[in-house]
C-alpha positions as CSV (number, residue, x, y, z in Angstrom):
1,M,-62.3,30.1,40.5
2,P,-64.4,27.8,42.7
3,E,-65.9,24.9,40.8
4,L,-68.5,22.3,41.8
5,P,-66.5,20.6,44.6
6,E,-65.4,23.8,46.2
7,V,-68.9,25.2,46.2
8,E,-70.3,22.0,47.6
9,V,-67.7,22.2,50.5
10,V,-68.8,25.8,51.2
11,R,-72.5,24.7,51.1
12,R,-71.9,22.0,53.7
13,Q,-70.0,24.3,56.0
14,L,-72.6,27.1,55.7
15,K,-75.5,24.7,56.3
16,D,-74.0,23.4,59.5
17,K,-73.8,26.9,61.0
18,L,-76.8,28.7,59.4
19,V,-79.8,26.5,59.3
20,G,-82.3,27.7,61.9
21,R,-80.6,31.1,62.3
22,T,-82.6,34.3,61.5
23,I,-81.2,37.3,59.7
24,K,-81.5,40.4,61.9
25,N,-79.8,42.9,59.7
26,I,-78.0,43.2,56.3
27,V,-75.2,45.7,55.7
28,S,-73.8,46.3,52.2
29,Y,-70.7,48.1,51.2
30,H,-71.0,47.3,47.6
31,D,-74.6,47.2,46.5
32,K,-73.8,46.0,42.9
33,I,-73.3,42.5,44.3
34,F,-77.1,42.3,44.5
35,N,-78.9,42.2,41.2
36,E,-82.0,43.6,43.0
37,D,-82.4,46.8,44.9
38,L,-80.9,46.5,48.4
39,T,-84.0,48.0,50.0
40,L,-86.0,45.1,48.6
41,V,-83.5,42.6,49.7
42,K,-83.6,43.9,53.2
43,E,-87.4,44.1,53.3
44,T,-87.6,40.5,52.1
45,L,-84.9,38.8,54.2
46,I,-84.6,40.6,57.5
47,N,-86.3,38.6,60.3
48,Q,-86.5,35.5,58.1
49,E,-85.1,32.1,59.2
50,I,-82.7,30.3,57.0
51,L,-84.3,26.9,56.4
52,D,-81.7,25.2,54.1
53,I,-78.8,25.8,51.7
54,E,-78.8,24.1,48.4
55,R,-76.4,24.0,45.5
56,Y,-77.0,23.9,41.7
57,G,-73.8,23.7,39.7
58,K,-71.7,26.5,41.0
59,Y,-74.6,28.4,42.6
60,L,-75.4,28.5,46.3
61,V,-79.1,28.9,47.2
62,F,-80.2,30.1,50.7
63,I,-83.7,28.9,51.3
64,F,-86.2,30.9,53.3
65,K,-90.0,30.4,53.8
66,E,-91.2,32.3,50.7
67,N,-88.0,33.4,49.0
68,V,-84.4,32.3,48.1
69,L,-81.2,34.1,47.8
70,I,-78.9,32.8,45.0
71,S,-75.2,33.4,45.4
72,H,-72.6,32.9,42.7
73,L,-69.0,33.2,44.0
74,R,-67.5,33.8,40.6
75,M,-63.7,34.2,40.8
76,E,-62.9,34.9,44.4
77,G,-66.1,34.9,46.5
78,K,-65.9,33.4,50.0
79,Y,-68.0,33.5,53.2
80,F,-66.6,34.1,56.6
81,F,-68.1,34.1,60.1
82,R,-67.3,36.9,62.5
83,E,-68.7,38.2,65.7
84,V,-70.9,41.3,65.1
85,G,-68.8,44.4,65.6
86,T,-65.5,42.8,64.5
87,K,-63.4,45.1,62.4
88,K,-64.3,45.0,58.7
89,D,-61.7,43.6,56.2
90,K,-61.4,45.8,53.1
91,H,-62.6,42.9,50.9
92,E,-65.7,42.2,53.0
93,H,-68.7,43.6,51.1
94,V,-71.9,42.3,52.6
95,F,-72.7,41.4,56.2
96,F,-75.7,39.2,57.1
97,E,-76.0,39.8,60.9
98,L,-77.7,36.8,62.6
99,D,-79.7,36.2,65.8
100,N,-76.7,34.7,67.6
101,N,-74.5,37.8,67.4
102,I,-72.6,36.3,64.4
103,S,-72.1,38.1,61.1
104,L,-71.9,36.1,58.0
105,R,-69.6,38.1,55.7
106,Y,-69.3,37.9,52.0
107,H,-65.6,38.5,51.0
108,D,-64.7,39.1,47.4
109,T,-61.3,40.5,46.3
110,R,-62.5,41.2,42.7
111,K,-66.2,42.0,43.5
112,F,-67.3,39.8,40.7
113,G,-69.7,37.7,42.8
114,R,-73.5,38.3,42.4
115,M,-76.6,37.6,44.4
116,D,-80.2,37.2,43.1
117,L,-83.4,37.3,45.1
118,R,-86.1,35.0,43.8
119,K,-89.5,33.6,44.8
120,K,-89.2,30.1,46.3
121,N,-92.1,28.8,44.2
122,N,-90.4,29.3,40.9
123,Y,-86.6,29.9,41.3
124,L,-85.7,26.9,39.3
125,D,-87.8,28.1,36.4
126,V,-86.3,31.6,36.0
127,L,-82.8,33.0,35.5
128,P,-80.1,32.3,36.5
129,L,-80.8,28.6,37.3
130,N,-83.2,27.7,34.5
131,K,-80.4,27.9,32.0
132,L,-78.1,25.5,33.8
133,G,-77.2,22.2,32.2
134,S,-77.2,18.9,34.2
135,E,-74.3,18.0,36.4
136,P,-72.2,15.1,35.0
137,K,-73.4,12.5,37.5
138,Y,-77.1,13.2,36.5
139,M,-76.5,13.0,32.8
140,Q,-78.0,10.1,30.9
141,N,-76.2,8.1,28.2
142,S,-75.9,10.2,25.0
143,E,-77.2,13.4,26.7
144,L,-73.9,15.2,26.4
145,Y,-73.4,13.9,22.8
146,N,-76.8,15.3,21.8
147,L,-75.9,18.7,23.3
148,I,-72.6,19.1,21.5
149,T,-72.7,17.1,18.2
150,N,-74.2,19.9,16.2
151,R,-71.8,22.5,17.4
152,N,-68.4,23.3,15.9
153,I,-66.4,24.5,19.0
154,S,-63.6,22.9,21.0
155,I,-64.6,20.3,23.4
156,K,-63.0,22.2,26.2
157,T,-65.0,25.3,25.4
158,A,-68.2,23.2,25.4
159,L,-67.4,21.7,28.8
160,L,-66.9,25.1,30.3
161,N,-70.3,26.2,29.1
162,Q,-72.6,25.9,32.2
163,E,-75.7,25.7,29.9
164,I,-74.3,22.4,28.4
165,I,-72.9,20.8,31.6
166,A,-72.9,22.3,35.0
167,G,-70.2,22.5,37.6
168,L,-67.0,22.1,35.6
169,G,-64.4,24.9,35.4
170,N,-60.9,25.1,34.0
171,I,-59.2,22.8,36.4
172,Y,-61.6,19.9,36.2
173,V,-62.1,20.1,32.5
174,D,-58.4,19.6,32.0
175,E,-58.4,16.6,34.3
176,T,-61.6,15.2,32.7
177,L,-60.2,15.3,29.2
178,F,-57.0,13.8,30.3
179,L,-58.8,10.8,31.8
180,S,-60.9,10.6,28.7
181,K,-57.8,10.7,26.4
182,I,-59.4,13.5,24.4
183,H,-57.5,16.6,23.2
184,P,-59.1,19.8,24.5
185,M,-59.0,21.3,21.0
186,R,-61.0,18.5,19.4
187,K,-64.1,19.9,17.8
188,T,-67.4,18.9,19.4
189,N,-68.8,17.6,16.1
190,E,-65.9,15.1,15.9
191,I,-66.7,13.6,19.3
192,S,-68.4,10.2,19.1
193,M,-71.3,9.2,21.4
194,E,-69.0,6.7,23.1
195,E,-66.4,9.5,23.8
196,A,-69.1,11.8,25.0
197,D,-70.3,9.2,27.5
198,L,-66.7,8.6,28.6
199,I,-66.3,12.4,29.2
200,T,-69.4,12.3,31.4
201,K,-68.1,9.4,33.4
202,S,-64.6,10.9,33.7
203,A,-66.1,14.2,34.9
204,T,-68.1,12.4,37.5
205,K,-65.1,10.5,38.8
206,V,-62.9,13.7,38.9
207,L,-65.6,15.7,40.7
208,D,-66.4,13.0,43.2
209,K,-62.7,12.6,44.1
210,A,-62.2,16.3,44.4
211,L,-65.2,16.6,46.7
212,A,-63.9,13.8,48.9
213,L,-60.6,15.7,49.2
214,G,-62.3,19.0,50.0
215,G,-61.8,20.6,46.6
216,T,-58.7,22.2,45.1
217,T,-56.7,25.1,46.4
218,I,-55.0,27.0,43.5
219,R,-53.3,30.3,44.0
220,S,-55.5,32.6,46.0
221,Y,-58.7,30.5,46.2
222,T,-59.6,28.4,49.2
223,S,-63.1,27.2,49.6
224,A,-63.9,28.8,53.0
225,E,-62.4,29.9,56.2
226,G,-60.1,27.4,57.7
227,V,-60.5,24.9,54.9
228,T,-57.9,24.1,52.2
229,G,-58.6,21.5,49.6
230,L,-56.3,18.6,48.9
231,F,-57.2,17.7,45.3
232,Q,-54.4,19.9,44.0
233,N,-52.1,17.1,45.2
234,E,-53.9,14.7,42.9
235,L,-53.9,16.7,39.7
236,L,-52.7,14.7,36.7
237,V,-52.1,17.5,34.1
238,H,-53.4,20.8,35.3
239,T,-50.5,23.1,36.3
240,K,-48.1,20.3,35.3
241,E,-46.4,22.1,32.4
242,G,-42.9,20.7,31.7
243,E,-43.5,17.6,33.9
244,P,-43.8,14.0,32.6
245,C,-47.2,12.6,31.8
246,P,-48.1,10.1,34.5
247,N,-49.2,7.6,31.8
248,C,-46.5,7.8,29.1
249,N,-43.8,10.2,30.4
250,N,-44.3,12.5,27.5
251,I,-43.8,16.2,28.6
252,I,-47.1,18.0,29.5
253,T,-47.5,21.2,27.6
254,K,-49.6,24.3,28.1
255,L,-51.7,26.0,25.4
256,K,-54.6,28.4,25.2
257,V,-58.1,27.2,24.4
258,G,-60.8,29.8,24.3
259,G,-58.4,32.1,26.2
260,R,-58.0,29.7,29.0
261,G,-54.7,28.2,30.1
262,T,-54.9,24.5,29.2
263,Y,-52.7,21.5,30.1
264,V,-52.4,18.5,27.9
265,C,-50.4,15.4,27.0
266,D,-50.2,15.4,23.2
267,Q,-49.2,11.8,23.2
268,C,-52.2,10.5,25.3
269,Q,-54.9,12.9,24.2
270,K,-56.0,12.8,20.6
């Protein structure tokens, strides 16, 4: 699943090629990707210029004069550029045909991705973006602590909750908790303010490094056409089951936390 660094890489690539381009046609082969009626989407966006592309957490936002299109890639969503008329791949579900004879194609093996049409003047105040928590680098001291201290859930589950903290997924939560020396099954009401602030700082460090390296490529996910992330070469615990901990040489183990595969050093993380 793409997390904040992977989505930011996609945003930068799309912005380079799309800003200033006008949508001339929209072709859908799986209308359920849009949470609004396709006819409305077409009436709103065809002949509109793409002014910018923003990102909030794991959401991409295509900015137009009066509206925005919010795209969540979910598990496997990707965007590809093809010349108009190029043969359709079976996993390409939406074509945005542009004024330069290029088709921006939304590719999604599992069809889990979704797109929302919103008004530009209030899209941050309505679903889905109004429920997002802050990204780690924007969090103030004690902010995370105040959000989790009255809950009784595992810290990993809390960090995966995008309403608490935005942008982290399974990979980067494992790495963040390893740097913070906190066991992923610790309950949130046991986390001190100092530990919560350390988690925020560790998450920022992990995400910044991953972004600098173009994100992480795990199994079938790559951030966009022709781009493969390198952060998988820097992972300290995630996917390292059976290998020695880089800090203490204890063997890294894998367990389930909230149904998610989780990698931990039981010696370092308490």
